[in-house]
Structure formats: C-alpha cells, structure tokens
C-alpha positions in Angstrom: 147.8 104.6 98.9 145.2 107.4 98.3 143.2 105.2 95.9 143.3 102.3 98.4 142.1 104.6 101.2 139.3 105.9 99.0 138.2 102.3 98.0 138.2 101.2 101.6 136.1 104.2 102.6 133.6 103.4 99.8 133.4 99.8 101.0 132.5 100.9 104.5 129.6 102.9 103.1 128.2 100.0 101.1 128.8 97.1 103.4 127.1 96.4 106.7 129.5 96.2 109.6 128.8 95.3 113.2 131.1 94.0 115.9 130.3 90.4 115.0 129.7 90.7 111.2 131.6 92.4 108.4 130.0 92.1 104.9 133.3 93.0 103.3 134.5 89.5 104.4 131.3 87.8 103.3 132.0 86.2 99.9 128.4 86.2 98.7 127.7 89.8 99.8 131.0 91.2 98.4 130.6 89.3 95.1 127.0 90.6 94.7 128.1 94.1 95.5 131.0 93.9 92.9 128.6 92.6 90.2 126.1 95.3 91.0 128.8 97.9 90.7 130.1 96.5 87.4 126.6 96.6 86.0 126.2 100.3 87.0 129.6 101.1 85.5 128.6 99.6 82.1 125.3 101.5 81.8 
C-alpha cells in the first residue's frame, strides 16, 4: 500500500488536475508521461 500511495502522490505532482480535467485519466498525457519517465530511467 505504501508504494501505491507514493506512486499516486508522484502522479499528482506530474499531472495537471482541475475540477474538470485530470491528466492522469488522459490516455495521451499519461502515455507520454510514462514514456518520458522510462527514457529518464534508462539514461
């Protein structure tokens, strides 16, 4: 559970959230962020 809490917190830092929009639920935004993170991890 701790890891899930940590991951959720990190997602909140990276993704734009408003009352009408949550980038975590945006397929393009979340996929782009995941690919960017994977590139950073492999450097």
